C-alpha positions as a Markdown table, in Angstrom:
| # | Residue | x | y | z |
|---|---|---|---|---|
| 1 | Met | 117.2 | 69.0 | -24.3 |
| 2 | Glu | 115.5 | 66.7 | -27.0 |
| 3 | Thr | 115.5 | 68.3 | -30.5 |
| 4 | Ala | 112.0 | 68.1 | -30.8 |
| 5 | Glu | 111.5 | 70.2 | -27.2 |
| 6 | Leu | 113.8 | 72.7 | -28.7 |
| 7 | Gly | 111.4 | 73.1 | -31.6 |
| 8 | Asp | 108.7 | 73.3 | -29.0 |
| 9 | Ile | 110.3 | 76.4 | -27.2 |
| 10 | Arg | 110.1 | 78.6 | -30.4 |
| 11 | Gly | 106.2 | 78.2 | -31.0 |
| 12 | Gln | 105.7 | 78.5 | -27.0 |
| 13 | Val | 107.3 | 82.0 | -26.7 |
| 14 | Ala | 105.7 | 83.2 | -29.9 |
| 15 | Glu | 102.7 | 82.2 | -28.6 |
| 16 | Ile | 103.2 | 83.7 | -25.2 |
| 17 | Leu | 104.5 | 87.2 | -26.6 |
| 18 | Glu | 101.6 | 87.4 | -29.3 |
| 19 | Glu | 99.4 | 87.3 | -26.6 |
| 20 | Leu | 101.4 | 89.8 | -24.5 |
| 21 | Ala | 102.0 | 92.1 | -27.6 |
| 22 | Gly | 97.9 | 92.3 | -28.1 |
| 23 | Ala | 96.9 | 93.1 | -24.5 |
| 24 | Ala | 100.3 | 95.4 | -24.1 |
| 25 | Gly | 99.5 | 97.2 | -27.2 |
| 26 | Leu | 102.9 | 96.8 | -28.5 |
| 27 | Lys | 103.6 | 98.4 | -31.9 |
| 28 | Pro | 106.3 | 100.8 | -33.5 |
| 29 | Gly | 108.2 | 103.0 | -30.4 |
| 30 | Arg | 107.7 | 100.4 | -27.8 |
| 31 | Leu | 110.1 | 98.2 | -26.3 |
| 32 | Leu | 109.6 | 94.9 | -24.6 |
| 33 | Val | 112.0 | 94.0 | -22.0 |
| 34 | Val | 112.8 | 89.8 | -21.8 |
| 35 | Gly | 114.8 | 87.8 | -19.2 |
| 36 | Val | 115.5 | 84.5 | -19.8 |
| 37 | Ser | 117.2 | 81.9 | -18.0 |
| 38 | Thr | 117.9 | 79.3 | -20.6 |
| 39 | Ser | 118.6 | 76.8 | -17.8 |
| 40 | Glu | 115.2 | 76.7 | -16.0 |
| 41 | Val | 113.8 | 76.4 | -19.8 |
| 42 | Ala | 115.8 | 73.1 | -20.0 |
| 43 | Gly | 114.8 | 72.2 | -16.4 |
| 44 | Val | 118.1 | 72.5 | -14.0 |
| 45 | Arg | 118.4 | 75.6 | -11.4 |
| 46 | Ile | 118.8 | 79.2 | -13.0 |
| 47 | Gly | 122.4 | 79.7 | -13.6 |
| 48 | Thr | 123.8 | 75.9 | -13.8 |
| 49 | Gly | 122.9 | 75.1 | -17.4 |
| 50 | Gly | 122.9 | 77.5 | -20.1 |
| 51 | Ala | 122.4 | 76.8 | -23.2 |
| 52 | Glu | 122.9 | 78.8 | -26.3 |
| 53 | Asn | 120.8 | 76.2 | -28.6 |
| 54 | Ile | 118.2 | 77.2 | -26.5 |
| 55 | Ala | 119.0 | 80.8 | -26.5 |
| 56 | Ala | 118.6 | 80.6 | -30.5 |
| 57 | Glu | 115.3 | 79.2 | -30.4 |
| 58 | Leu | 113.6 | 81.7 | -27.9 |
| 59 | Phe | 115.5 | 84.6 | -29.9 |
| 60 | Ala | 113.8 | 83.1 | -33.0 |
| 61 | Gly | 110.2 | 82.9 | -31.6 |
| 62 | Ile | 110.4 | 86.1 | -30.2 |
| 63 | Asp | 112.0 | 87.9 | -33.6 |
| 64 | Glu | 109.2 | 86.4 | -35.3 |
| 65 | Val | 106.7 | 88.0 | -32.9 |
| 66 | Arg | 108.7 | 91.5 | -33.0 |
| 67 | Gln | 108.9 | 91.8 | -36.6 |
| 68 | Arg | 105.1 | 91.2 | -37.3 |
| 69 | His | 104.1 | 94.0 | -34.4 |
| 70 | Gly | 107.0 | 96.2 | -35.1 |
| 71 | Phe | 108.4 | 97.0 | -31.5 |
| 72 | Asp | 112.1 | 97.1 | -30.3 |
| 73 | Val | 113.4 | 94.4 | -27.6 |
| 74 | Ala | 115.6 | 94.5 | -25.0 |
| 75 | Phe | 117.4 | 91.6 | -23.4 |
| 76 | Gln | 118.4 | 91.7 | -20.1 |
| 77 | Cys | 122.1 | 90.2 | -19.0 |
| 78 | Cys | 122.5 | 88.2 | -15.7 |
| 79 | Glu | 123.8 | 89.7 | -12.3 |
| 80 | His | 127.4 | 88.9 | -13.2 |
| 81 | Leu | 126.9 | 92.4 | -16.0 |
| 82 | Asn | 124.5 | 94.3 | -13.3 |
| 83 | Arg | 121.4 | 93.3 | -15.6 |
| 84 | Ala | 122.5 | 95.5 | -18.0 |
| 85 | Leu | 120.3 | 94.9 | -21.3 |
| 86 | Val | 121.4 | 94.4 | -24.7 |
| 87 | Val | 119.7 | 97.0 | -27.0 |
| 88 | Glu | 120.0 | 98.1 | -30.9 |
| 89 | Arg | 122.4 | 100.8 | -30.7 |
| 90 | Gln | 119.2 | 103.1 | -32.1 |
| 91 | Val | 117.1 | 102.2 | -29.4 |
| 92 | Leu | 120.0 | 103.5 | -27.0 |
| 93 | Glu | 120.3 | 106.8 | -28.8 |
| 94 | Arg | 116.4 | 107.2 | -29.3 |
| 95 | Met | 116.0 | 106.6 | -26.0 |
| 96 | Gly | 118.8 | 108.4 | -24.5 |
| 97 | Leu | 120.2 | 105.8 | -22.5 |
| 98 | Thr | 123.3 | 105.3 | -20.9 |
| 99 | Glu | 126.0 | 102.8 | -22.6 |
| 100 | Val | 128.2 | 100.3 | -20.7 |
| 101 | Ala | 131.0 | 98.3 | -21.6 |
| 102 | Ala | 131.0 | 94.7 | -21.9 |
| 103 | Val | 130.2 | 92.1 | -24.1 |
| 104 | Pro | 127.8 | 89.6 | -22.8 |
| 105 | Val | 129.2 | 85.6 | -23.2 |
| 106 | Pro | 126.9 | 82.6 | -21.7 |
| 107 | Lys | 128.9 | 82.9 | -18.4 |
| 108 | Ala | 128.6 | 86.7 | -17.8 |
| 109 | Gly | 125.7 | 88.1 | -19.0 |
| 110 | Gly | 123.7 | 84.7 | -20.0 |
| 111 | Ser | 123.2 | 82.9 | -22.9 |
| 112 | Met | 119.9 | 84.7 | -24.3 |
| 113 | Ala | 121.9 | 87.7 | -23.8 |
| 114 | Ala | 125.0 | 86.4 | -25.5 |
| 115 | Thr | 123.0 | 85.1 | -28.3 |
| 116 | Ala | 120.8 | 88.4 | -28.8 |
| 117 | Tyr | 124.1 | 89.8 | -28.8 |
| 118 | Lys | 125.5 | 88.2 | -31.9 |
| 119 | Arg | 122.1 | 88.4 | -33.9 |
| 120 | Leu | 121.5 | 92.1 | -33.8 |
| 121 | Ile | 122.3 | 94.4 | -36.1 |
| 122 | Glu | 124.1 | 97.1 | -34.2 |
| 123 | Pro | 124.1 | 95.7 | -30.6 |
| 124 | Cys | 125.2 | 97.6 | -27.5 |
| 125 | Leu | 124.9 | 97.3 | -23.5 |
| 126 | Ala | 122.2 | 99.6 | -21.9 |
| 127 | Glu | 123.0 | 100.3 | -18.2 |
| 128 | Ser | 119.0 | 100.4 | -17.6 |
| 129 | Leu | 115.8 | 101.5 | -19.2 |
| 130 | Glu | 112.3 | 101.8 | -18.7 |
| 131 | Ala | 110.1 | 99.5 | -21.0 |
| 132 | His | 106.6 | 99.4 | -21.7 |
| 133 | Ala | 106.5 | 95.4 | -21.2 |
| 134 | Gly | 108.3 | 92.7 | -20.1 |
| 135 | Leu | 108.5 | 88.9 | -20.7 |
| 136 | Asp | 110.0 | 86.9 | -17.7 |
| 137 | Ile | 111.0 | 83.2 | -18.4 |
| 138 | Gly | 112.5 | 81.6 | -15.9 |
| 139 | Glu | 112.1 | 83.9 | -12.9 |
| 140 | Thr | 115.0 | 86.2 | -13.8 |
| 141 | Leu | 113.2 | 89.2 | -12.1 |
| 142 | Ile | 112.6 | 91.7 | -15.0 |
| 143 | Gly | 110.9 | 94.0 | -12.7 |
| 144 | Met | 113.4 | 97.1 | -12.6 |
| 145 | His | 113.5 | 97.7 | -16.2 |
| 146 | Leu | 109.4 | 98.2 | -16.2 |
| 147 | Arg | 107.9 | 101.4 | -16.8 |
| 148 | Arg | 105.6 | 102.9 | -13.7 |
| 149 | Val | 102.5 | 101.3 | -13.4 |
| 150 | Ala | 103.6 | 97.7 | -13.9 |
| 151 | Val | 100.2 | 95.4 | -14.7 |
| 152 | Pro | 100.8 | 91.7 | -14.1 |
| 153 | Phe | 99.9 | 90.0 | -17.3 |
| 154 | Arg | 99.1 | 86.0 | -17.1 |
| 155 | Pro | 99.5 | 84.4 | -20.2 |
| 156 | Thr | 97.4 | 81.3 | -21.5 |
| 157 | Leu | 100.4 | 79.2 | -21.8 |
| 158 | Arg | 102.4 | 79.6 | -18.6 |
| 159 | Tyr | 105.7 | 77.9 | -19.4 |
| 160 | Val | 108.5 | 77.7 | -22.1 |
| 161 | Gly | 110.4 | 74.4 | -21.9 |
| 162 | Lys | 110.3 | 73.8 | -18.2 |
| 163 | Ala | 110.5 | 77.3 | -17.0 |
| 164 | Arg | 107.5 | 79.5 | -15.8 |
| 165 | Val | 106.7 | 82.5 | -17.4 |
| 166 | Asn | 105.7 | 85.6 | -16.2 |
| 167 | Ala | 104.8 | 88.9 | -17.8 |
| 168 | Ala | 103.8 | 92.7 | -17.6 |
| 169 | Trp | 102.7 | 95.7 | -19.2 |
| 170 | Ser | 102.7 | 99.2 | -18.1 |
| 171 | Arg | 100.3 | 101.4 | -18.3 |
| 172 | Pro | 100.6 | 105.7 | -17.1 |
| 173 | Lys | 100.4 | 106.5 | -13.6 |
| 174 | Leu | 96.6 | 108.1 | -12.6 |
| 175 | Ile | 97.2 | 111.2 | -10.6 |
| 176 | Gly | 94.3 | 113.0 | -8.8 |
| 177 | Gly | 91.6 | 111.9 | -6.5 |
| 178 | Glu | 88.1 | 111.4 | -6.3 |
| 179 | Arg | 87.4 | 114.3 | -8.6 |
| 180 | Ala | 89.8 | 112.9 | -11.5 |
| 181 | Val | 88.7 | 112.3 | -14.9 |
| 182 | Tyr | 90.4 | 110.0 | -17.0 |
| 183 | Thr | 88.4 | 110.0 | -19.9 |
| 184 | Leu | 86.4 | 112.2 | -21.9 |
| 185 | Pro | 82.8 | 111.4 | -22.9 |
| 186 | Gln | 82.4 | 111.5 | -26.8 |
| 187 | Ser | 79.9 | 114.4 | -26.8 |
| 188 | Gln | 80.8 | 116.4 | -23.5 |
| 189 | Asp | 82.6 | 119.5 | -23.8 |
| 190 | Ser | 86.0 | 120.1 | -21.9 |
| 191 | Arg | 84.9 | 121.8 | -18.4 |
| 192 | Phe | 88.3 | 123.6 | -16.7 |
| 193 | Cys | 88.5 | 124.0 | -13.1 |
| 194 | Asp | 87.5 | 127.3 | -11.4 |
């Protein structure tokens, strides 16, 4: 990938994530899961051309938006590490996640997870989690790590480099039936069922 294209990647992911952060209400205490195929960003088949220089640019763009909004980020590993997630230890402990023992490297975990592991303050791997929103760059299948109910989000910019981008945010399950009410009018008193 050319140097000029590398510079574009940071801005592309930041623009997409800024848009998702607004739609998803990402703020302190919220968690975003990110799945990335740096191969797809470079324009080759997933798993065939991982690149840490691409991952570094993506990390910088993601971190720029994370710092602005204050949410936490989990980086999904590839299938060789069973899609475990790189998180800060404080996130693992706060959320009561199960830690697993491995260190992601480009050939077992993926370039994005390996880069995140090197750049986070106190990285560790979580076996699984339920994030409030997700960003999938290169169709890496992050859905297993989203809270129910996932709401698809189509960003204005649909590609990072040559990789297709999908995203989602989650909302609480709507329970009840036709009698269920989900918000109270400002001027109406609460009524209880008989």
